C-alpha positions as a LaTeX table, in Angstrom:
\begin{tabular}{lrrr}
\hline
Residue & $x$ (\AA) & $y$ (\AA) & $z$ (\AA) \\
\hline
Met1 & 0.00 & 0.00 & 0.00 \\
Thr2 & 1.38 & 3.39 & $-1.05$ \\
Val3 & 0.29 & 6.18 & 1.30 \\
Val4 & 0.47 & 9.75 & 0.00 \\
Cys5 & $-0.04$ & 12.90 & 2.05 \\
Leu6 & $-1.23$ & 15.73 & $-0.21$ \\
Ser7 & $-1.66$ & 19.32 & 0.92 \\
Ala8 & $-2.69$ & 22.62 & $-0.63$ \\
Gly9 & $-0.07$ & 25.33 & $-0.37$ \\
His10 & $-0.93$ & 28.53 & 1.59 \\
Ser11 & $-4.12$ & 29.05 & 3.60 \\
Ala12 & $-7.50$ & 30.72 & 3.37 \\
Lys13 & $-6.08$ & 33.77 & 5.14 \\
Cys14 & $-2.64$ & 33.63 & 3.40 \\
Pro15 & $-3.88$ & 32.76 & $-0.10$ \\
Gly16 & $-0.72$ & 32.98 & $-2.20$ \\
Ala17 & $-0.44$ & 34.38 & $-5.73$ \\
Ala18 & $-3.39$ & 35.83 & $-7.64$ \\
Asp19 & $-3.83$ & 37.10 & $-11.16$ \\
Ile20 & $-5.87$ & 35.26 & $-13.79$ \\
Leu21 & $-6.13$ & 32.43 & $-11.27$ \\
Asp22 & $-6.32$ & 32.52 & $-7.50$ \\
Glu23 & $-3.59$ & 30.17 & $-6.29$ \\
Phe24 & $-5.21$ & 28.98 & $-3.08$ \\
Ala25 & $-8.54$ & 28.27 & $-4.77$ \\
Glu26 & $-6.82$ & 26.22 & $-7.48$ \\
Asn27 & $-4.58$ & 24.44 & $-4.95$ \\
Arg28 & $-7.74$ & 23.25 & $-3.20$ \\
Arg29 & $-9.32$ & 22.10 & $-6.48$ \\
Val30 & $-6.27$ & 20.09 & $-7.54$ \\
Val31 & $-5.81$ & 18.55 & $-4.09$ \\
Ala32 & $-9.45$ & 17.46 & $-3.89$ \\
Thr33 & $-9.46$ & 15.99 & $-7.40$ \\
Val34 & $-6.11$ & 14.20 & $-7.18$ \\
Ala35 & $-6.95$ & 12.80 & $-3.73$ \\
Ala36 & $-10.25$ & 11.44 & $-5.03$ \\
Lys37 & $-8.50$ & 9.79 & $-7.98$ \\
Leu38 & $-5.82$ & 8.26 & $-5.75$ \\
Asn39 & $-8.32$ & 6.86 & $-3.29$ \\
Val40 & $-10.09$ & 4.77 & $-5.93$ \\
Arg41 & $-6.84$ & 3.14 & $-7.06$ \\
Ala42 & $-5.93$ & $-0.28$ & $-5.74$ \\
Gly43 & $-2.92$ & $-0.26$ & $-3.44$ \\
Cys44 & $-3.01$ & 3.47 & $-2.80$ \\
Lys45 & $-4.28$ & 5.65 & 0.05 \\
Cys46 & $-4.25$ & 9.44 & 0.03 \\
Tyr47 & $-4.74$ & 11.81 & 2.97 \\
Ser48 & $-5.34$ & 15.46 & 2.07 \\
Phe49 & $-5.14$ & 18.73 & 3.98 \\
Val50 & $-6.16$ & 22.35 & 3.45 \\
Asp51 & $-5.20$ & 25.01 & 6.02 \\
Met52 & $-8.21$ & 27.23 & 6.62 \\
Thr53 & $-7.06$ & 28.97 & 9.81 \\
Ser54 & $-3.44$ & 30.22 & 9.69 \\
Arg55 & $-3.18$ & 34.01 & 9.53 \\
Asp56 & 0.52 & 34.39 & 8.71 \\
Gln57 & 3.09 & 32.59 & 6.58 \\
Asn58 & 5.15 & 31.16 & 9.43 \\
Thr59 & 2.10 & 29.63 & 11.13 \\
Asn60 & 0.85 & 28.33 & 7.78 \\
Leu61 & 4.11 & 26.57 & 6.91 \\
Asn62 & 4.39 & 24.96 & 10.34 \\
Thr63 & 0.74 & 23.90 & 10.29 \\
Ile64 & 1.13 & 22.15 & 6.93 \\
Val65 & 4.42 & 20.44 & 7.81 \\
Asp66 & 3.15 & 19.37 & 11.25 \\
Trp67 & 0.12 & 17.77 & 9.61 \\
His68 & 2.30 & 15.83 & 7.16 \\
Asn69 & 4.64 & 14.62 & 9.89 \\
Ser70 & 1.74 & 13.46 & 12.06 \\
Ile71 & 0.72 & 10.74 & 9.56 \\
Ala72 & 2.44 & 7.45 & 8.71 \\
Arg73 & 3.00 & 7.74 & 4.95 \\
Asp74 & 5.40 & 7.08 & 2.09 \\
Leu75 & 5.38 & 10.40 & 0.26 \\
Asp76 & 4.65 & 14.08 & 0.90 \\
Val77 & 3.29 & 16.28 & $-1.91$ \\
Ser78 & 2.40 & 19.97 & $-1.82$ \\
Ile79 & 0.34 & 21.61 & $-4.58$ \\
His80 & 1.14 & 25.18 & $-5.63$ \\
Phe81 & 0.79 & 27.52 & $-8.60$ \\
Asn82 & 3.62 & 29.75 & $-9.78$ \\
Cys83 & 3.79 & 33.47 & $-10.48$ \\
Ser84 & 6.26 & 35.42 & $-12.62$ \\
Asp85 & 5.16 & 38.80 & $-11.18$ \\
Gln86 & 4.55 & 40.04 & $-14.73$ \\
His87 & 1.26 & 39.35 & $-16.50$ \\
Thr88 & 1.92 & 37.85 & $-19.92$ \\
Ala89 & 0.08 & 36.25 & $-22.81$ \\
Asn90 & 3.02 & 33.90 & $-23.36$ \\
Pro91 & 3.28 & 30.33 & $-22.05$ \\
Ile92 & 5.70 & 29.69 & $-19.17$ \\
Gly93 & 5.04 & 26.14 & $-18.01$ \\
Thr94 & 4.97 & 23.62 & $-15.20$ \\
Glu95 & 7.76 & 22.47 & $-12.87$ \\
Val96 & 8.24 & 20.32 & $-9.79$ \\
Leu97 & 10.59 & 21.23 & $-6.95$ \\
Tyr98 & 12.63 & 18.77 & $-4.93$ \\
Val99 & 15.56 & 18.26 & $-2.57$ \\
Thr100 & 16.09 & 14.50 & $-2.90$ \\
Gln101 & 13.35 & 13.30 & $-5.29$ \\
Asp102 & 14.72 & 14.48 & $-8.63$ \\
Gly103 & 13.48 & 11.44 & $-10.57$ \\
Leu104 & 9.94 & 11.67 & $-9.24$ \\
Ala105 & 9.90 & 15.44 & $-9.79$ \\
Gly106 & 10.98 & 15.03 & $-13.40$ \\
Arg107 & 8.34 & 12.39 & $-14.09$ \\
Leu108 & 5.59 & 14.52 & $-12.55$ \\
Ser109 & 6.59 & 17.58 & $-14.54$ \\
Ala110 & 6.74 & 15.58 & $-17.78$ \\
Ala111 & 3.38 & 13.94 & $-17.09$ \\
Ile112 & 1.64 & 17.26 & $-16.37$ \\
Ala113 & 3.14 & 18.77 & $-19.53$ \\
Gly114 & 2.28 & 15.74 & $-21.63$ \\
Ser115 & $-1.33$ & 15.74 & $-20.49$ \\
Ser116 & $-1.95$ & 19.44 & $-21.05$ \\
Gly117 & 0.46 & 21.06 & $-23.51$ \\
Leu118 & 2.10 & 23.12 & $-20.77$ \\
Ile119 & 5.82 & 23.68 & $-21.27$ \\
Asp120 & 7.82 & 21.14 & $-19.27$ \\
Arg121 & 10.23 & 23.17 & $-17.15$ \\
Gly122 & 11.26 & 19.95 & $-15.44$ \\
Ala123 & 12.58 & 19.11 & $-11.99$ \\
Lys124 & 14.08 & 22.04 & $-10.06$ \\
Leu125 & 16.40 & 21.59 & $-7.08$ \\
Arg126 & 15.29 & 23.88 & $-4.25$ \\
Asn127 & 16.99 & 23.49 & $-0.88$ \\
Asp128 & 15.57 & 26.73 & 0.53 \\
Leu129 & 11.92 & 25.74 & 0.96 \\
Phe130 & 10.47 & 25.03 & 4.41 \\
Phe131 & 8.13 & 22.30 & 3.20 \\
Leu132 & 10.83 & 20.29 & 1.41 \\
Asn133 & 13.35 & 20.70 & 4.22 \\
Asn134 & 11.09 & 19.86 & 7.14 \\
Thr135 & 8.81 & 17.04 & 6.02 \\
Glu136 & 10.30 & 13.78 & 7.25 \\
Met137 & 9.48 & 11.59 & 4.24 \\
Pro138 & 10.42 & 11.96 & 0.54 \\
Ala139 & 8.73 & 15.11 & $-0.73$ \\
Val140 & 8.00 & 17.14 & $-3.86$ \\
Leu141 & 6.32 & 20.48 & $-4.42$ \\
Ile142 & 4.32 & 20.78 & $-7.65$ \\
Glu143 & 4.02 & 24.17 & $-9.36$ \\
Val144 & 1.16 & 23.33 & $-11.73$ \\
Cys145 & 1.40 & 26.44 & $-13.94$ \\
Phe146 & 1.78 & 30.23 & $-13.77$ \\
Val147 & $-1.26$ & 32.18 & $-12.54$ \\
Asp148 & $-0.21$ & 35.26 & $-14.54$ \\
Ser149 & 0.32 & 33.52 & $-17.91$ \\
Glu150 & $-2.75$ & 33.66 & $-20.15$ \\
Ala151 & $-1.51$ & 30.70 & $-22.20$ \\
Asp152 & $-0.80$ & 28.59 & $-19.10$ \\
Cys153 & $-4.17$ & 29.35 & $-17.55$ \\
Glu154 & $-6.01$ & 28.48 & $-20.76$ \\
Leu155 & $-4.23$ & 25.12 & $-21.02$ \\
Tyr156 & $-4.84$ & 24.41 & $-17.34$ \\
Ala157 & $-8.54$ & 25.18 & $-17.62$ \\
Gly158 & $-8.92$ & 23.09 & $-20.75$ \\
His159 & $-7.04$ & 20.08 & $-19.40$ \\
Phe160 & $-7.78$ & 20.23 & $-15.67$ \\
Asp161 & $-8.95$ & 16.63 & $-15.34$ \\
Ser162 & $-6.12$ & 15.29 & $-17.50$ \\
Ile163 & $-3.58$ & 17.13 & $-15.34$ \\
Cys164 & $-5.06$ & 15.65 & $-12.18$ \\
Glu165 & $-5.10$ & 12.18 & $-13.80$ \\
Ala166 & $-1.46$ & 12.62 & $-14.74$ \\
Ile167 & $-0.46$ & 13.55 & $-11.20$ \\
Ala168 & $-2.46$ & 10.67 & $-9.72$ \\
Gly169 & $-1.03$ & 8.29 & $-12.30$ \\
Ile170 & 2.54 & 9.05 & $-11.24$ \\
Leu171 & 1.84 & 9.06 & $-7.50$ \\
Ser172 & $-0.16$ & 5.82 & $-7.50$ \\
Asn173 & 1.05 & 2.31 & $-8.15$ \\
Gly174 & 4.73 & 3.19 & $-7.97$ \\
Gln175 & 5.86 & 0.01 & $-9.74$ \\
Gly176 & 8.58 & 0.73 & $-12.24$ \\
Asn177 & 8.65 & 4.49 & $-11.76$ \\
Ala178 & 12.32 & 4.48 & $-10.78$ \\
Thr179 & 13.37 & 3.42 & $-14.30$ \\
Ala180 & 10.65 & 5.07 & $-16.38$ \\
Leu181 & 11.79 & 7.58 & $-18.99$ \\
Val182 & 8.20 & 8.24 & $-20.03$ \\
Asp183 & 5.22 & 8.00 & $-17.70$ \\
Val184 & 2.16 & 9.84 & $-19.00$ \\
Thr185 & $-1.53$ & 9.58 & $-18.21$ \\
Gly186 & $-4.35$ & 11.09 & $-20.23$ \\
Lys187 & $-6.86$ & 10.62 & $-23.03$ \\
Val188 & $-6.34$ & 8.05 & $-25.78$ \\
Ser189 & $-7.53$ & 7.26 & $-29.28$ \\
Ser190 & $-6.67$ & 4.63 & $-31.90$ \\
Phe191 & $-4.81$ & 4.90 & $-35.21$ \\
Gly192 & $-3.27$ & 2.93 & $-38.03$ \\
Gly193 & $-4.13$ & 0.10 & $-40.35$ \\
Pro194 & $-5.63$ & $-0.27$ & $-43.84$ \\
Leu195 & $-9.02$ & 1.24 & $-43.01$ \\
Asp196 & $-7.89$ & 4.22 & $-40.94$ \\
Thr197 & $-9.10$ & 7.01 & $-43.21$ \\
Gly198 & $-7.81$ & 9.58 & $-40.75$ \\
Val199 & $-4.34$ & 8.63 & $-41.99$ \\
Ala200 & $-3.34$ & 9.64 & $-45.53$ \\
Pro201 & $-2.67$ & 6.71 & $-47.92$ \\
Asp202 & 0.97 & 7.81 & $-48.25$ \\
Glu203 & 1.57 & 8.75 & $-44.59$ \\
Gly204 & 4.73 & 7.35 & $-43.07$ \\
Leu205 & 5.87 & 6.82 & $-39.48$ \\
Ala206 & 8.14 & 9.11 & $-37.50$ \\
Phe207 & 11.05 & 6.76 & $-36.78$ \\
Ile208 & 10.32 & 3.58 & $-38.78$ \\
Tyr209 & 11.11 & 3.88 & $-42.47$ \\
Glu210 & 11.06 & 0.26 & $-43.67$ \\
Pro211 & 8.93 & $-2.70$ & $-42.50$ \\
Asp212 & 12.01 & $-4.80$ & $-41.77$ \\
Gln213 & 13.02 & $-2.34$ & $-39.02$ \\
Gln214 & 10.13 & $-3.71$ & $-36.92$ \\
Pro215 & 8.52 & $-6.60$ & $-38.86$ \\
Ala216 & 6.07 & $-7.54$ & $-36.09$ \\
Leu217 & 4.20 & $-4.27$ & $-36.61$ \\
Phe218 & 3.26 & $-4.70$ & $-40.24$ \\
Leu219 & 0.91 & $-6.60$ & $-42.51$ \\
Pro220 & 2.75 & $-8.86$ & $-44.99$ \\
Val221 & 1.72 & $-6.79$ & $-48.03$ \\
Gln222 & 1.01 & $-3.11$ & $-48.58$ \\
Pro223 & $-2.78$ & $-2.50$ & $-48.62$ \\
Glu224 & $-4.13$ & $-1.70$ & $-52.06$ \\
Gly225 & $-4.26$ & 2.00 & $-52.86$ \\
Thr226 & $-1.76$ & 2.94 & $-50.16$ \\
Thr227 & 1.99 & 3.50 & $-50.04$ \\
Gly228 & 2.62 & 4.71 & $-46.47$ \\
Leu229 & 3.62 & 2.55 & $-43.51$ \\
Ala230 & 0.90 & 4.02 & $-41.25$ \\
Arg231 & $-1.75$ & 2.24 & $-43.33$ \\
Arg232 & 0.34 & $-0.95$ & $-43.39$ \\
Leu233 & 0.37 & $-1.24$ & $-39.59$ \\
Asp234 & $-1.32$ & $-4.43$ & $-38.45$ \\
Pro235 & $-4.26$ & $-3.20$ & $-36.34$ \\
Ala236 & $-4.29$ & $-6.46$ & $-34.35$ \\
Val237 & $-0.76$ & $-5.86$ & $-33.01$ \\
Asp238 & $-0.33$ & $-3.92$ & $-29.75$ \\
Tyr239 & 1.42 & $-0.64$ & $-30.57$ \\
Val240 & 1.47 & 2.91 & $-29.26$ \\
Ala241 & 2.32 & 6.43 & $-30.37$ \\
Cys242 & 3.35 & 9.13 & $-27.88$ \\
Arg243 & 5.03 & 12.49 & $-28.16$ \\
Trp244 & 8.46 & 10.98 & $-27.53$ \\
Asp245 & 11.38 & 13.25 & $-26.63$ \\
Tyr246 & 14.13 & 11.81 & $-28.82$ \\
Glu247 & 16.84 & 13.21 & $-26.56$ \\
Arg248 & 15.38 & 11.25 & $-23.64$ \\
Thr249 & 14.14 & 8.24 & $-25.64$ \\
Pro250 & 16.31 & 7.98 & $-28.80$ \\
Arg251 & 14.84 & 6.48 & $-31.96$ \\
Asp252 & 17.00 & 3.35 & $-31.73$ \\
Met253 & 15.79 & 2.78 & $-28.17$ \\
Leu254 & 12.17 & 3.01 & $-29.34$ \\
Leu255 & 12.94 & 0.19 & $-31.79$ \\
Thr256 & 14.45 & $-2.13$ & $-29.17$ \\
Glu257 & 12.33 & $-1.56$ & $-26.03$ \\
Met258 & 8.63 & $-2.14$ & $-25.36$ \\
Ala259 & 6.18 & 0.15 & $-23.57$ \\
Trp260 & 3.50 & $-0.66$ & $-20.98$ \\
Val261 & 0.02 & 0.60 & $-21.92$ \\
Gly262 & $-3.01$ & 0.26 & $-19.68$ \\
Tyr263 & $-5.26$ & 1.67 & $-17.01$ \\
Pro264 & $-3.75$ & 3.99 & $-14.38$ \\
Gly265 & $-3.24$ & 1.72 & $-11.40$ \\
Gly266 & $-4.77$ & $-1.22$ & $-13.30$ \\
Arg267 & $-4.14$ & $-3.82$ & $-15.98$ \\
Gly268 & $-2.12$ & $-3.26$ & $-19.11$ \\
Tyr269 & $-0.08$ & $-4.85$ & $-21.90$ \\
Arg270 & 3.25 & $-4.65$ & $-23.66$ \\
Ala271 & 3.15 & $-2.50$ & $-26.79$ \\
Tyr272 & 5.59 & $-1.56$ & $-29.55$ \\
Pro273 & 6.41 & 2.13 & $-29.92$ \\
Ala274 & 5.29 & 2.81 & $-33.49$ \\
Asp275 & 5.03 & 6.53 & $-34.14$ \\
Trp276 & 5.19 & 10.05 & $-32.72$ \\
Gly277 & 1.87 & 11.65 & $-31.78$ \\
Pro278 & $-0.93$ & 12.50 & $-31.30$ \\
His279 & $-0.90$ & 16.22 & $-32.07$ \\
Met280 & $-1.13$ & 18.40 & $-28.98$ \\
Asp281 & $-4.37$ & 19.98 & $-30.23$ \\
Thr282 & $-6.22$ & 16.68 & $-29.78$ \\
Gly283 & $-5.89$ & 16.90 & $-26.00$ \\
Arg284 & $-4.72$ & 13.28 & $-25.96$ \\
Val285 & $-1.44$ & 11.80 & $-24.71$ \\
Ala286 & $-1.36$ & 8.62 & $-26.81$ \\
Asp287 & $-2.73$ & 6.81 & $-29.84$ \\
Ile288 & $-2.83$ & 3.02 & $-29.72$ \\
Ser289 & $-3.71$ & 0.23 & $-32.12$ \\
Pro290 & $-7.37$ & $-0.70$ & $-32.64$ \\
Gly291 & $-6.54$ & $-4.19$ & $-31.36$ \\
Leu292 & $-5.01$ & $-2.88$ & $-28.13$ \\
Met293 & $-7.94$ & $-0.51$ & $-27.70$ \\
His294 & $-10.24$ & $-3.53$ & $-27.92$ \\
Arg295 & $-8.16$ & $-5.69$ & $-25.54$ \\
Leu296 & $-8.26$ & $-2.93$ & $-22.94$ \\
Gly297 & $-11.97$ & $-2.36$ & $-23.46$ \\
Met298 & $-11.36$ & 1.34 & $-24.08$ \\
Val299 & $-13.04$ & 3.85 & $-26.35$ \\
Thr300 & $-11.80$ & 7.19 & $-27.64$ \\
Asp301 & $-10.97$ & 9.68 & $-24.87$ \\
Asp302 & $-10.81$ & 7.07 & $-22.12$ \\
Ile303 & $-7.86$ & 7.56 & $-19.77$ \\
Val304 & $-4.72$ & 5.53 & $-20.46$ \\
Arg305 & $-1.30$ & 5.34 & $-18.86$ \\
Val306 & 1.86 & 4.77 & $-20.92$ \\
Ile307 & 5.20 & 3.83 & $-19.33$ \\
Phe308 & 8.41 & 3.46 & $-21.30$ \\
Pro309 & 10.48 & 1.38 & $-21.19$ \\
Phe310 & 8.41 & $-1.56$ & $-19.96$ \\
Pro311 & 9.11 & $-1.70$ & $-16.19$ \\
Lys312 & 11.05 & $-4.77$ & $-15.13$ \\
Asp313 & 8.74 & $-5.45$ & $-12.18$ \\
Phe314 & 5.50 & $-5.15$ & $-14.17$ \\
Thr315 & 3.58 & $-8.05$ & $-15.63$ \\
Glu316 & 0.93 & $-8.05$ & $-18.31$ \\
Gln317 & $-2.44$ & $-8.25$ & $-16.64$ \\
Pro318 & $-5.16$ & $-9.75$ & $-18.84$ \\
Pro319 & $-8.78$ & $-9.40$ & $-17.76$ \\
Pro320 & $-10.19$ & $-12.24$ & $-15.64$ \\
Pro321 & $-11.80$ & $-15.08$ & $-17.62$ \\
Thr322 & $-15.25$ & $-14.12$ & $-16.35$ \\
Ala323 & $-14.95$ & $-10.54$ & $-17.52$ \\
Ala324 & $-17.59$ & $-9.31$ & $-19.94$ \\
Pro325 & $-16.44$ & $-8.71$ & $-23.54$ \\
Pro326 & $-14.93$ & $-5.21$ & $-23.74$ \\
Gly327 & $-17.36$ & $-3.73$ & $-26.27$ \\
Pro328 & $-17.69$ & $-4.27$ & $-30.02$ \\
Leu329 & $-14.91$ & $-5.62$ & $-32.17$ \\
Pro330 & $-12.54$ & $-3.01$ & $-33.59$ \\
Pro331 & $-13.68$ & $-1.60$ & $-36.92$ \\
His332 & $-10.45$ & $-2.47$ & $-38.76$ \\
Val333 & $-10.86$ & $-5.88$ & $-40.40$ \\
Tyr334 & $-8.32$ & $-6.53$ & $-43.12$ \\
Val335 & $-8.25$ & $-9.83$ & $-44.98$ \\
Asn336 & $-5.05$ & $-10.81$ & $-46.76$ \\
Ile337 & $-4.84$ & $-13.79$ & $-49.12$ \\
Glu338 & $-1.52$ & $-15.00$ & $-50.52$ \\
Thr339 & $-1.00$ & $-17.71$ & $-53.11$ \\
Thr340 & 2.12 & $-19.22$ & $-54.61$ \\
Ala341 & 1.58 & $-20.69$ & $-58.08$ \\
Gly342 & $-1.75$ & $-22.12$ & $-56.98$ \\
Val343 & $-0.04$ & $-24.51$ & $-54.58$ \\
Glu344 & $-0.27$ & $-22.74$ & $-51.27$ \\
Val345 & $-2.94$ & $-20.44$ & $-49.87$ \\
Arg346 & $-2.42$ & $-18.33$ & $-46.76$ \\
Ile347 & $-5.30$ & $-16.31$ & $-45.33$ \\
Ser348 & $-4.98$ & $-13.87$ & $-42.46$ \\
Ile349 & $-7.45$ & $-11.50$ & $-40.81$ \\
Asn350 & $-5.85$ & $-8.46$ & $-39.19$ \\
Gly351 & $-2.54$ & $-10.23$ & $-39.59$ \\
Glu352 & $-3.62$ & $-13.44$ & $-37.84$ \\
Pro353 & $-3.35$ & $-16.59$ & $-40.01$ \\
Val354 & $-6.64$ & $-18.45$ & $-40.09$ \\
Leu355 & $-6.09$ & $-21.02$ & $-42.82$ \\
Val356 & $-3.18$ & $-22.84$ & $-44.38$ \\
Asp357 & $-4.07$ & $-25.09$ & $-47.32$ \\
Asp358 & $-1.42$ & $-26.86$ & $-49.36$ \\
Glu359 & $-3.88$ & $-28.53$ & $-51.73$ \\
Glu360 & $-4.74$ & $-27.12$ & $-55.12$ \\
Asp361 & $-8.37$ & $-26.21$ & $-55.82$ \\
\hline
\end{tabular}
C-alpha cells in the first residue's frame, strides 16, 4: 500500500499568488481531485489537507508540515501555482521542486506537460523551501502552472482533469517508476491500419522507415491504394504512439524496447512504440492500435497510462476469464490472401493466419 499525504499550499487567510487564477482556490481544487483519484486506485491511500485557519506565513508553513509529519505515509506532496510577477500572454510552463526526489519530480513535470500542452520546465532543485526541508518523508512540491500567464491558464482550464489524472497516475502504483523515462496519463484514441481514413494513404511513421526495421508491426503486403507505412500497420498488433522526446528516448531505443500501456493503477499490456503523436491539439497523450484498444476495453478519450520502457517489475495483466467482452470488435478488419503458383494459400485477418491449405483447388 502506497500512502500519500497531499496538501494545498498557503491558507484561506494567506492565499498565495493571484492574477488570472487565485492560487489557493486552485490548490484546493487540484488537491481534492487528485486525492479522489488516488483513493479509488488499488494499493493506494491518500490523505489530504487544506489550512483554513493560519493568519501568517510562518504559522501556515508549520501547520502544513506538522500535519504531514503526524501521519504514517510514504510520500509528501504539496500543490502550488507559480507566479512570474509580470502578467503575460506567453506560455511559461509547469515544474516540480525537490531536494532528494529528482526522478519523481521530473516524471511529474513531464506527465503534467504531456497531459496538457504546458511547457515542461522539469525538476528544479530547491533546498531553501520550508516544506521540502522539514517534512520527514520523501517530498516534492508541484508548481502546476503560472497564474499570470494567459496561455498557461487556458491550457490548465482546458485540461484540468487530464492534469489531475497525470499527477495521480505518477503518484499511484509506484511500480517501475524508478526506471521510467516516459510515464504519462491522459486521453487516448486509436490509429493505423488499412481502413484508418484519418491517416493519408501515403503517410509514413516518424522513426520507422522500412517494414524490416520492426517486422512484427506490419501486414505482410502493402494494402491496395496505399503507399505509407501508417496504413500498413497491423491493427491487431499492440502498438502505441506518444510524443516521444528523442533526446530522452532515442529512436534506436524506441525500436528495441517495449512500452506498458493500460489503465492507471490497473491492468495493461506490452506495446511496440510505433510513431510520434498525437498532435497536442487533440488533447490526448497517446494513440494506440485498434486491437489494443479492444483488448483494454477502451473507447476514444478514455484515460490511459503509458510507461516506457516496460518496467522490469511489471507483468501483463489480462482481464479475468469471467470478464464481460470489452465492447464491439474493432472496426479495422483486413483480410489478406496469398498464393504461390496455386499450390499454397495463406489467409490472415488483421494479420492473424486463419487457414493454411497446401492442396490445389
